[in-house]
Every structure is written in structure tokens, then in C-alpha cells.
MITIKE-266598 format. One record per residue: x, y, z of N, C-alpha, C, CB in turn. Coordinates in steps of 0.001 Angstrom, whole numbers, plus 500000, padded with zeros to 6 digits. Glycine has a CB too. Layout:
BEGIN
XYZXYZXYZXYZ
...
//
This chain:
BEGIN
160433721998154613161336721016154011161159719699154733162820721488154074
160974718629153977160909717302154580162200716575154291159696716498154052
162697715853155274163892715057155062163630713649155536165106715663155788
164383712658155027164201711294155460164440711175156946165120710365154699
163525710490157651163681710331159090164683709247159430162351710018159729
164935708301158501165867707216158782166955707141157734165132705893158861
166626706725156527167608706684155461166891706865154150168410705367155478
167703706900153084167153707273151782166251706221151187168256707560150831
166102705048151808165270704005151227164013703743152035166056702738151096
163827704379153185162694704074154033161408704708153552162974704510155422
161503705856152854160341706623152438159518707073153645159478705798151486
160159707217154803159527707763155990160094709148156221159745706846157230
159221710160156268159716711530156261159218712300157468159298712237154984
160044713211157891159710714107158986159864715538158485160611713841160238
158798716308158599158831717675158089159744718531158956157411718276158042
160675719228158334161623720076159053161279721540158813163079719777158613
160325722031159599159909723415159436161010724382159837158660723686160250
161903723949160718163012724828161103163890725155159900163858724177162211
164166724163159056164990724411157874164232725219156830165462723093157268
162920725035156765162119725889155882162292727353156267160624725491155942
162180727648157547162304729034158005163710729575157795161927729139159476
164710728738158042166090729192157826166315729533156364167096728117158280
165815728704155455165988728970154031165289730274153627165444727796153200
164071730470154109163342731697153795164085732917154336161915731640154375
164553732829155578165256733965156174166566734254155456165524733705157648
167292733196155081168576733400154400168388734075153050169299732067154217
167372733675152305167105734352151039166611735778151275166075733564150220
165852735991152351165422737339152676166586738261152981164483737310153841
167627737710153617168816738505153893169488739008152621169798737694154700
169311738279151516169921738707150257169411740081149826169643737679149159
168130740342150075167589741659149707168302742744150501166054741724149956
168425742544151819169106743535152653170568743676152241169008743148154138
171227742548151977172641742578151624172865743306150303173197741159151543
172031743026149324172231743642148007171831745118148005171430742887146945
170885745517148815170651746952148989171879747589149628169386747211149855
172472746902150604173691747410151224174833747555150235174111746505152346
174902746652149247175973746731148251175914748022147439175900745537147316
174761748639147376174627749906146658175361751041147386173141750263146485
175516750907148700176038752012149498177479751826149983175156752217150673
177963750600150090179301750389150629180357750660149552179443748951151176
181618750636149961182703750983149033183069749851148090183925751393149805
182538748652148295182844747518147430182170747711146066182383746186148087
182806747171145026182278747333143666180959746585143511183297746832142624
180039747195142750178746746560142451178231747136141142177706746786143612
177082746692140698176569747075139376176302748578139280175285746304139068
175626749126140266175416750574140352175820751003141754173916750972140035
176210752264141897176704752740143188176043754070143553178242752895143157
175782754204144839175213755433145364176246756560145337174695755214146791
175812757800145113176746758930145241177171759166146682176115760196144687
176501758485147629176849758616149045177595757389149556175591758842149880
178329756739148675179076755533149050180019755806150219179871755003147848
180027754869151185180921754994152336181093753608152957180362756023153389
182088753439153829182278752144154505181413751964155744183718751984154892
180464752858155989179717752836157247178961751526157467178744753989157281
178395750972156408177604749739156541178443748470156479176558749687155461
179710748576156159180507747379155907180627746436157109181870747785155469
180768746951158353180778746000159480179492745189159576180998746744160785
178350745817159277177087745086159301177023744062158174175910746056159198
177549744405157004177586743460155883178456742247156222178115744154154611
179541742495156961180448741400157334179822740440158339181733741966157910
178727740847158959178054739956159899177563738685159213176884740675160561
177134738800157933176602737628157220177507737130156101175254737954156649
178500737920155716179333737547154566179974736166154677180407738565154385
180522735768155839181208734478155869180289733274155696181943734343157151
179012733363156095178210732152156224176915732111155418177883731961157629
176447733236154905175099733280154337174921732286153186174790734687153851
175815732324152213175695731430151063176090730003151414176553731935149915
177060729850152310177435728512152760176247727806153408178610728586153745
175480728536154208174290727979154837173286727526153789173650729002155773
173087728326152752172130727957151708172553726699150968171963729099150723
173843726544150708174289725337150023174129724106150917175748725486149583
174392724243152214174203723104153111172733722693153154174705723443154528
171829723659153281170403723348153303169954722756151974169587724601153624
170543723227150877170232722653149561170624721184149505170952723432148447
171735720833150139172140719432150189171154718585150968173515719306150803
170652719114152092169642718391152873168388718171152027169290719167154172
167920719221151367166719719107150539166921718125149396166327720471149986
168127718086148830168408717159147729168306715714148197169802717425147143
168714715448149426168575714089149964167113713667149988169175714001151380
166240714567150398164808714270150394164291714038148974164029715410151056
164645714931148081164137714829146718164596713539146045164585716031145898
165830713157146283166338711911145713165610710702146280167833711783145969
165308710732147566164600709609148179163145709555147734164673709704149696
162568710723147465161151710787147135160875710335145704160637712196147338
161705710806144741161494710455143333162830710181142662160739711584142589
163487709093143018164827708855142485164873708658140976165415707661143145
163821708108140387163868707794138956163780709051138092162735706839138593
163021710025138526162799711227137712163533712433138280161306711533137614
164349712215139284164939713328140007165740714257139101165820712809141108
166666713710138312167582714543137547166848715374136498168638713680136881
165881714776135817165111715515134811164323716628135474164162714573134041
163646716314136572162837717325137245163698718436137824162006716688138347
164829718051138411165702719055139020166295719977137946166833718369139823
166681719401136828167229720218135749166175721178135216167759719331134616
164952720690135061163869721552134595163629722694135571162583720744134403
163615722386136872163322723396137882164443724415138040163055722733139204
165681724057137670166813724967137844167239725629136531167989724216138442
167377724847135473167936725392134238166970726303133496168357724272133335
165683725974133495164728726846132794164689728240133425163317726221132811
164572728370134765164652729722135345165996730400135121164377729658136824
167077729613135111168395730209134883168484730812133483169502729156135077
168074730059132468168141730556131091167203731740130894167794729439130098
165978731615131393165032732722131297165563733955132037163660732306131865
166131733731133211166671734842133983167805735545133272167141734359135319
168704734765132651169851735363131966169439736226130787170791734282131493
168374735848130087168018736556128861166809737478129002167754735568127781
166228737519130202165108738425130436165300739217131732163791737640130488
165427738514132843165402739174134156166675739953134439165186738150135249
167833739372134125169119739948134524169570741077133602170177738869134555
169080741110132385169578742064131387169532743516131876168769741936130108
168454743973132525168458745371132981169590745703133948167148745687133638
170051744723134730171174744994135622172409745406134818171485743757136490
172699744647133766173852744971132926173656746304132207174096743854131906
172428746578131779172153747831131067172389749040131976170705747842130537
171833749005133181172030750130134094173491750244134519171134749978135328
174194749121134580175619749168134932176420749920133880176179747750135100
176211749600132607176973750308131574176497751749131418176860749576130235
175221751993131699174728753371131634175421754239132673173206753414131840
175633753693133878176239754484134947177761754503134874175806753948136289
178362753368134600179825753287134646180483753732133347180252751875134964
179799753510132227180399753838130920179682754971130208180401752616130031
178607755473130778177853756527130112177134756052128866178763757650129757
176773754782128795176099754228127611174746754908127430175921752684127740
174451755349126225173235756131125991172485755723124731173580757586125907
172748754547124189172109754134122933170748753483123129173005753182122199
170297753359124364168981752800124607169002751307124885168102753073123442
167911750830125493167847749447125933167808748464124764166638749247126810
167061748779123730166945747857122590168298747631121927165942748400121559
169064748695121754170392748569121163171309747763122070170995749953120894
171215748026123374172042747269124310171674745790124287171894747828125728
170386745479124195169967744081124224170526743316123023168435743984124247
170608743957121887171219743307120725172685742984121011171100744206119469
173403743930121610174802743696121947174929742612123018175462744998122426
173965742565123920173934741535124960173822740147124331172759741779125933
172894739989123388172695738699122732173895738300121879171445738740121873
174612739271121369175782738997120531177054738795121351175989740130119545
176923738801122691178075738617123585179163739653123311178652737202123428
178750740903123212179668742007122945180735742084124034178900743342122850
181991742162123632183111742225124578183767743596124623184147741187124221
183137744600124021183767745917123909183281746913124956183520746478122541
182391746496125838181887747394126874182853747352128051180436746999127320
183834748227128033184948748162128977185202749508129641186208747689128272
185707749417130871186252750577131567187693750245131897185424750936132864
188611750885131219190028750511131281190153749062130818190613750695132736
190667748184131666190803746770131288189662745912131830192133746223131790
188702746547132491187577745824133087186420745812132110187149746463134433
186169744651131499185121744520130487183954743700131035185681743866129205
182757744092130641181562743388131071181414742101130273180313744276130912
181232740981130978181020739690130317179538739534129997181519738511131211
179240739335128732177862739181128278177728737911127445177412740413127463
176591737220127546175536737358128547176056737005129948174336736464128183
175283737332130951175702737092132325174557736507133133176204738387132971
174911735815134226173842735364135123173821736163136420174005733879135434
174775737041136652174791737899137837174401737119139103173840739089137637
173370737539139814173041736900141094172500735483140921172025737739141845
172137735107139699171630733750139474172739732709139393170815733712138204
173972733118139671175067732144139718174762731023140704176383732835140101
174058731323141778173717730300142772172948729144142132172888730916143910
172040729461141220171241728429140553172138727552139682170120729071139698
173056728174138950173972727402138104174842726482138951174856728342137267
175377726987140037176231726178140903175438725038141523176861727043142000
174217725323141945173391724284142561173118723159141571172067724876143069
172876723494140306172644722447139308173915721623139091172170723066137972
175056722270138976176318721546138772176612720649139969177488722535138544
176403721137141174176655720317142359175681719138142421176541721171143639
174464719362141967173490718267141925173931717193140946172101718792141540
174423717596139773174949716630138802176117715868139398175383717337137505
177009716562140096178162715904140732177693714889141762179090716945141399
176685715236142549176170714314143558175568713067142919175126715010144426
174765713254141881174155712109141201175240711209140609173184712584140092
176272711820140028177374711029139470178093710237140561178372711942138741
178345710854141693179002710150142800178147708998143311179304711119143943
176856709191143373175966708111143830175991706925142881174535708624143972
176124707221141589176108706130140619177452705413140537175725706659139251
178536706168140665179864705564140545180304704917141860180888706620140113
179969705563142976180396705058144287179196704908145228181451706002144915
178227704077144890177012704008145715177288703558147144176014703067145080
178137702565147320178415702074148666179199703081149488179175700769148598
180165703738148844180970704724149558180121705913149991182132705197148684
179190706337149163178333707464149525177452707105150712177467707890148331
176939705882150728176112705450151855176932705363153135175463704098151555
178158704822153026179012704701154211179427706064154749180252703875153886
179609707032153859180027708351154316179004708954155274180240709281153123
177723708782154987176702709283155894176824708629157261175311709042155316
177087707328157271177223706625158541178458707081159304177282705127158308
179555707283158580180795707730159231180613709116159836181965707740158225
180042710033159069179847711382159589178894711382160766179326712304158497
177881710538160709176928710466161811177591710003163100175783709535161455
178576709107162984179275708617164172180366709564164644179874707264163893
181087710179163702182293710940164058182014712408164388183288710868162926
181031712994163733180761714411163977179858714562165188180118715073162740
180464714457166354179723714561167602180426715535168528179574713183168272
179648716270169300180203717155170303181158718188169732180900716356171341
182306718326170400183292719339169994183811719095168581184463719357170975
183866717831168155184335717527166797183395718147165757184435715991166586
182103718085166022181120718677165109181321720184164995179690718370165584
181690720822166075181846722269166072183175722712165474181720722799167474
184240721902165662185572722357165284186089721781163969186525722021166366
185818720510163671186413719883162489185990720572161186186029718411162438
184696720820160943184339721540159704184903722957159669182823721596159550
184990723614160834185562724960160871187021724942160455185425725564162268
187750723935160920189164723802160537189288723561159037189837722648161320
188431722708158489188458722438157044188206723722156251187403721367156671
187192724497156651186888725741155944188019726754156103185573726339156456
188660726767157273189793727676157480190956727294156580190239727663158953
191238726000156462192331725532155603192045725888154144192532724002155755
190802725702153714190422726047152345190661727527152085188948725692152083
190273728371153023190466729810152825191943730183152833189727730597153904
192694729606153760194125729892153817194840729476152536194750729186155008
194422728352151962195128727807150806194711728451149487194903726326150729
193450728904149381192925729240148056192460730679147869191804728353147754
192065731368148924191397732654148712192308733671148042190901733208150031
193614733617148319194533734575147694194870734190146257195817734680148511
194686732926145914195048732445144583193892732526143598195541731024144666
192662732429144092191502732383143207190477733419143653190876730967143192
190354734473142879189368735501143159187961734924143032189550736700142213
187055735420143865185657735006143765185035735629142522184864735411145037
184753734790141507184247735287140227182789734930139977185087734749139106
182289733859140593180957733325140315180803732978138842179881734328140731
181943732682138206181938732342136791181996730860136512183071732999136122
181908730032137527181837728568137466183171727919137118180802728149136456
183754728253135975184918727502135507186219727959136149185032727619134015
186244729120136786187490729614137367187325730017138829188002730793136567
186307729481139473185926729936140817186287728895141862184421730243140879
187555728520141922187948727336142685187844727510144192189344726961142335
188077728699144697187903728879146142186444728670146542188375730283146572
185531729250145783184118729070146121183684727620145981183250729953145241
184142726928144945183799725511144816184342724706145997184346724945143494
185537725051146458186164724301147549185428724465148870187600724738147716
184662725539149016183884725692150244182423725284150053183959727131150730
181831725600148906180400725356148743180061723906148402179860726254147674
180859723257147554180552721867147208180642720942148420181498721379146118
181691721007149256181701720153150454180521720416151395182996720355151213
180090721676151511178947721959152374177655721410151782178819723462152604
177520721479150462176360720873149804176337719365150041176374721175148291
177481718704149868177564717267150104177350716932151576178912716734149639
177860717785152458177661717557153893176176717599154238178431718607154723
175437718533153642174002718580153880173315717302153420173394719779153176
173727716800152268173170715540151768173488714383152713173711715237150364
174738714288153161175144713187154034174495713263155414176650713177154183
174304714473155907173801714636157270172281714660157343174349715901157866
171609714606156203170155714724156197169492713697157105169628714574154786
170031712510157150169410711433157931170053711242159292169476710140157167
171024712064159663171788711869160907171102712607162051173258712367160744
170090711994162621169319712647163678170188712976164888168154711761164103
171149712114165182172014712394166339172861713642166116172925711195166627
173285713888164868174055715097164575173177716333164740174639715038163145
171932716270164263171026717409164424170746717679165900169708717158163673
170651716631166701170474716836168143171694717528168750170224715490168851
172888717139168300174100717795168785174173719252168341175330717046168299
173731719523167119173697720906166641172836721757167566173161720974165194
171703721224167973170851721970168904171546722174170254169514721237169106
172203721147170754172889721276172048174068722243171990173376719915172515
174688722375170817175869723221170678175533724674170333176774722652169622
174275725038170371173892726364169889174535727485170706172380726509169921
174693727307172022175293728367172834176782728539172562175079728077174301
177598727477172652179022727676172323179228728117170880179803726391172575
178397727636169953178526728065168560178219729555168436177587727243167648
177215730021169145176882731451169119178024732285169675175599731721169916
178612731833170776179729732570171369180916732644170412180157731915172683
181248731524169781182357731514168830182062732399167615182649730082168376
180829732347167144180461733154165975180556734645166293179036732804165504
180061735053167442180109736470167806181536736951168012179296736718169067
182343736131168694183743736516168915184493736607167589184443735507169851
184235735671166694184884735697165379184466736927164597184547734432164584
183178737239164657182688738406163928183323739696164450181164738492164031
183447739831165762184057741046166325185479741215165794184065740989167878
186224740111165734187583740200165210187579740578163729188320738872165414
186721739944162942186681740216161503186281741669161241185697739256160797
185269742163161975184839743551161793185966744514162163183585743847162642
186684744217163256187818745064163635188898745022162571188395744627164987
189220743841162087190304743665161111190038744489159853190467742174160745
188829744374159294188549745061158029188298746560158203187350744427157361
188002746985159411187919748419159657189299749023159917186995748696160839
190220748188160359191569748671160692192509748636159497192156747843161820
192373747623158636193326747430157535192613747538156188194033746057157658
193307748139155228192787748313153874193895748004152878192237749755153662
193586748153151589194606747942150563195758748924150712193994748067149175
195434750126151160196491751132151339197169751031152697195918752523151166
196575750274153605197161750055154926197099748567155236196422750888156025
197938747765154552197823746311154665198263745810156039198650745636153580
197718744663156456198089744087157748199392743305157630196968743176158277
200014742963158755201136742013158710200662740676158147201754741816160127
201546739982157455201168738713156820200630737709157826202359738114156093
201246737647159010200802736686160017199375736986160466201748736699161223
199072738264160645197713738636161051196712738347159945197654740115161433
197115738533158694196235738200157570195869736713157598196912738561156225
196862735864157891196592734427157963195652734096159127197907733647158109
195840734772160243194951734568161387193519734943161005195425735403162608
193364736057160326192031736497159910191364735465159014192115737839159184
192125734882158100191537733893157204191101732641157964192531733520156105
191883732251158949191480731112159767190231731405160584192609730710160688
190166732592161165189003732959161969187768733117161090189271734257162743
187960733544159844186828733596158897186180732212158776187304734095157491
186998731169158626186456729816158533185732729400159800187562728832158234
186256729797160961185590729502162229184233730194162294186466729937163415
184205731466161924182947732210161914181947731569160959183190733672161521
182435731133159808181584730531158782180814729334159346182430730095157570
181526728414159990180871727198160468180145727415161792181891726088160621
180734728164162713180080728395164001178747729103163809180987729217164927
178679730044162875177420730745162614176370729792162063177642731904161636
176781728888161168175837727910160618175280727023161728176518727045159534
176161726508162595175710725650163694174781726421164618176912725097164485
175139727660164946174298728467165831172916728687165228174966729815166118
172850729061163962171564729330163310170710728069163256171782729880161892
171322726958162829170563725710162746170143725231164130171389724629162044
171018725415165120170689724984166474169536725765167069171892725111167359
169561727095166931168472727905167475167179727675166706168843729388167444
167275727495165391166069727220164611165436725898165035166395727192163111
166258724886165247165726723584165680165093723701167068166849722509165692
165656724545167894165143724734169251163819725488169260166162725477170096
163702726506168424162565727408168485161400727009167598163000728765168123
161678726495166398160626726292165403160043724905165564161168726490163971
158751724851165848158107723574166121157041723202165092157493723607167487
156355724185164530155200723851163702155182724536162356153960724189164423
154176724161161584153953724697160244152861725759160322153562723564159238
152595726392159193151527727380159148151392727944157758151780728497160148
150319728672157497150094729219156142151150730234155735148725729868156062
151689730990156698152716731973156355153961731277155831153065732842157572
154378730216156522155562729484156084155336728832154726155943728426157115
154173728258154514153893727622153224153904728654152100152535726895153262
153353729821152378153350730879151367154770731338151057152501732069151838
155566731616152087156919732110151878157802731059151224157528732552153196
157613729795151577158412728726150963158183728655149471158085727382151597
156951728902149052156653728910147622157147730182146941155158728756147400
157127731300147685157468732599147092158966732828146988156852733710147899
159769732141147798161155732557147992161980732495146708161800731695149046
161781731495145862162601731394144657162233732454143616162460730010144051
160943732680143307160620733807142418161100735153142966159120733865142185
160973735359144275161452736610144869162958736731144694161078736685146365
163670735625144903165118735629144707165470735999143261165711734251145066
164780735423142293165074735707140888164859737185140573164198734839139972
163821737781141126163451739145140777164227740210141540161998739338141013
164649739930142765164978741002143701166136741892143246165308740412145032
167222741315142716168389742152142438168144743092141262169606741280142158
167449742630140248167113743522139139166259744685139636166375742751138024
165337744405140535164498745462141084165328746456141893163392744865141954
166265745965142694167121746872143474167915747787142549168084746071144380
168556747204141544169377747995140620168523749032139897170080747076139596
167350748621139427166484749551138689165984750666139603165287748800138068
165481750295140788164963751322141703166064752285142129164331750668142941
167263751763142397168372752627142812168736753599141690169604751779143209
168776753097140470169108753960139325168047755050139132169240753117138036
166788754656139184165716755618138970165604756633140111164402754890138803
165993756243141319165882757140142472167032758138142554165825756332143750
168070757922141778169261758772141888168962760257141691170292758334140878
168149760665140709167883762108140546167234762758141764166997762327139349
166609761954142652165969762518143839166982762930144891164997761522144432
168205762387144794169289762727145725168874762537147179169738764167145504
168179761431147476167781761137148848168980760668149658166670760076148875
169008761038150927170059760564151809169878759063152057170051761352153146
170964758321152236170860756870152425169947756458153573172220756299152659
169899757262154645169058756894155782167574756881155400169293757864156946
167217757632154365165844757631153849165716756676152670165420759052153429
166661756763151732166574755990150498166729754490150748167632756460149516
167651754103151625167909752684151867166672751922152309168983752531152902
165993752354153400164761751652153792163701751651152707164191752276155034
163608752755151938162640752786150845162978751760149769162579754181150233
164272751590149475164680750566148506164319749170148992166186750650148241
164549748908150276164198747600150839162697747348150715164633747511152318
161891748322151143160440748163151087159944748020149653159756749348151756
160464748853148757160031748782147363160410747449146731160638749929146560
161598746943147064162044745672146486161185744518146979163515745413146826
160933744455148278160076743383148795158667743492148213160021743430150338
158137744707148175156775744884147671156672744474146204156329746339147841
157609744923145377157562744584143955157846743106143718158560745433143178
158744742524144518159059741103144364157849740236144691160242740716145262
157162740543145777155994739742146139154812740030145221155603740005147589
154717741258144720153695741532143708153977740710142445153648743050143372
155253740630142082155627739791140954155280738340141191157096739923140671
155547737852142406155212736466142731153706736228142632155711736112144138
152916737175143127151469737009143065150987736890141619150772738182143758
151609737636140721151251737513139303151751736189138730151830738690138496
152983735838139051153602734632138484152836733381138872155053734510138941
152452733266140135151830732010140587150441731797140006151745731990142098
149865732844139423148533732710138832148571732401137336147745733976139062
149741732471136721149851732283135268150589730972135008150596733494134586
149914730007134413150452728661134279151781728635133545149466727784133565
151916729394132450153138729312131649154289730074132288152884729845130252
153983731008133198155043731733133886155654730925135026154508733040134419
154881730079135646155346729374136844156654728606136612154272728413137321
156773727788135563158040727067135374159231727994135130157912726108134214
158999729179134587160094730115134325160679730681135611159611731251133438
159947730541136700160413731015138004160546729874139013159461732076138545
160688728643138506160969727510139364159791726935140099161963727888140327
158582727297139723157390726770140370156794725638139542156354727883140583
156132724731140231155504723598139565154333724069138719155040722555140589
154244723552137504153123723909136628151829723334137214153357723380135169
150766724101137176149490723684137736148572723108136672148814724848138423
147731722147137051146638721762136149145728722965135939145830720549136722
145015723031134816144183724204134516143200724549135623143424723976133242
142623723545136285141615723816137300142190724504138525140945722538137708
143502724381138738144113724958139928144746726306139669145140724024140478
144818726749138439145518727987138115144607729191138367145998727969136647
144300729447139657143533730630140009144134731251141249142047730289140230
143564732378141656144157733178142722144020732534144090143531734537142745
143223731456144229143047730853145542144116729835145869141706730210145631
144932729465144899145888728383145089147117728845145859146302727812143750
147457728103146898148722728277147610149338726897147758148520728975149014
150546726714147261151144725384147281151487724935148689152384725358146421
151242723647148958151682723051150216152543721831149973150486722678151076
152801721539148710153572720346148378155056720578148575153301719918146947
155728719600149165157178719702149331157865719804147979157719718495150111
157375719047146997158039719050145703157757720314144926157616717854144899
156774721118145379156497722364144694157243723534145301155029722639144705
157982723297146374158729724385146988159931724736146132159170724010148408
160471725949146287161562726417145426162814725558145557161900727857145754
163654725554144557164924724825144653165734725314145840165738724979143359
166439724376146490167242724743147660168696724720147277166978723793148854
//
């Protein structure tokens, strides 16, 4: 990822390989997390017959911050893209996000919904019949009062939100150009030292305290106000901080205290959710404390990850360039592959200690095999967020190194 080294008008860029690696790793965690969703007690599209809470403390290690980190990095990348091609930015960004989203909703995601109704509702009319009902937005596929919303974007909600936040950012730049520029300067001056570590954490804690009980996380865009209240500010913060070199230096210096706060917060959160359940609710005061500490964990973990990445990652390489290009197609494919493999493996009755690692390996292998096919076919590339190649370049030797050809952030 390249970001402006000074400001959005200098056209002087410094490659940020640390953020490239963080983005790749964060998307890679999604595969592990979604395989875990098959086994834990939380609701998901398909469920293992060996469901238990055993993995839930490990899942909680990334739950507070994983998606928040991705939205912040997306904001940083958007600052670069806007500075690089401001005139064509919105058209190109919409093409790179909306085409994969639409294709994903009507091709890639459909098997997830099919296997869900097959397992939860005993649907047996076949895939072709289900696909017709999917296209007709059938509302009758219900279990009690819980009905499946069709069509759906499932895990591709991130792409829809990223496009909406990008539109909001472009609108703010056009309506309040001076205020947007000043905000970057203000944050660069004010977010220093302890303020950088604590002020955003307090904001995220307040958002959770005020909204999480009132607005369920739906990923449905129009009714998902708690998620918008946390993800949109982080996306904008990434955009504003893209050029704030002094803030990035402070993030690196704060990596140790941020790590300590993140670990301490996680220990409390893991204890809280292992101790209290719906049938054994906590005292109201303790519930409020947990929500505040969740916000602390959310931001402290982001600072720690970015700080250590900035400290450790110094250079580029072919592996990073390959993964940066592969990450978005892999993201689009991975959850459908997990759901399908889990469903097909069920008759084998494998124990989770064997089946889980096999699901992870099979998902990564099939996702990267899919990417290898996609990147070689010119008409497939735009459907998975990749830049279309000239005919002479559409062969197996091509590996993208262009910043603008990297996946949406």
C-alpha cells in the first residue's frame, strides 16, 4: 500500500509495506474465524454436530478489532487512491467494488444460502429450484419467526459498506473541502502520546455503551447503526491520518503499552463471556464495564498491531505482491468454500480436531486455486475486483505489482 508522504496534493508517495502485510493477515484471519464459526455455539449458516463453546475464547481474541482494523486501513488506502487519480476515482472505485458485490450476491454467495436452508429447514427441492426462489426474493423460507432474507450478500457486506463509506467521504470532500483538510491537521497535532492511545478507545467505548444494546449487528446496511457508528469513524480516521507521519511514529512508540492494554482487556473479555450467558446474566454495572473494556481492546489492539508491523516490516517482495493481489478474490471465495466443504464433510463424522484443520487447509487451497484461475482469465478479473489486463498480459506469467491493481481496502 502506498500512501501520500506529505499531503494529498504533493503526489509524493511512500510505499507502506507494513500496512500491506497487515491487510493480508487480517483477511487471512477471516478464514480461521469463519471456520471457527462452524464449531462454536453462535449462530451461523451451517453448524457442526460437535458444536461447543470451547473455541469461543480464541474467537474473542480478534472479535473486537479485526473488522475495525480493516476499515481503518481502507481509509488510509482511499487517501492514496484519491490523491493518485482524483478525477476518475469514484467511477473506478465503484467498478472495483460494486461489480464483485453484484456478481458475488448472484453467483458466489448463493450456495451458502442453499446449504443453510438444506440444513436448518430440511430443504430438498434441489439447487436449481432454490436459485429460482433466490432470484424471486422468496420470503417464505423460515424457521419459526426467523426468515432468510433473499437475495443476500452474507460475508460480502464489507464490500457494500466500504462503497457506501467511500461515497460519504467523497461527498464530505466536496461539500466541506476546507474542513476535511483541517481535520487531518488537527488530528495530526492532537493525537499524540497518551491521547492517541486513549481518546479513540474512549470514543469506541461510548459508542458501544450507547448503541450495542439498541441496535443488533445485522450487516444489512440500513438498520446497522452500531456498526456504522464504529466503522465509519475508523474509515474516516484512516483517511485523515494517512499523511500524519508523526502519528504513525507515535503508534510505533506506543506498541508496548498498547499490547499490554490489549492483552489485559482480552483476558477480562474472555473471562466475562465464559462466566456469564443469557441464562446466567451479569450484573448491569459489570455489563457496562465489559462494554467499555471492549472499546479499549478494540483500539489498543489496532495500535499494537500497526505499531509492531511498522517496527518489523521494512521491505517488499514477490510474496507480498502476490498476496496483495490475491487477497480480495480469496476473500470473495472463502466463506462459500467453508460452508460447502463443511456440509459435504458432515457424513464423514470427523472430530473437530481433525476436521477443523482440514477445512482450513482445503479452504486456503481452493481459494488460491480459484485465484490462479481468475487472474489468468481477462473477463473474470473484474468480477473479483482485479484490474482488467491488456490481451498481451493475460497469461500465467503475470503477477501484478501496481498499487492501483491491488484489491479494494
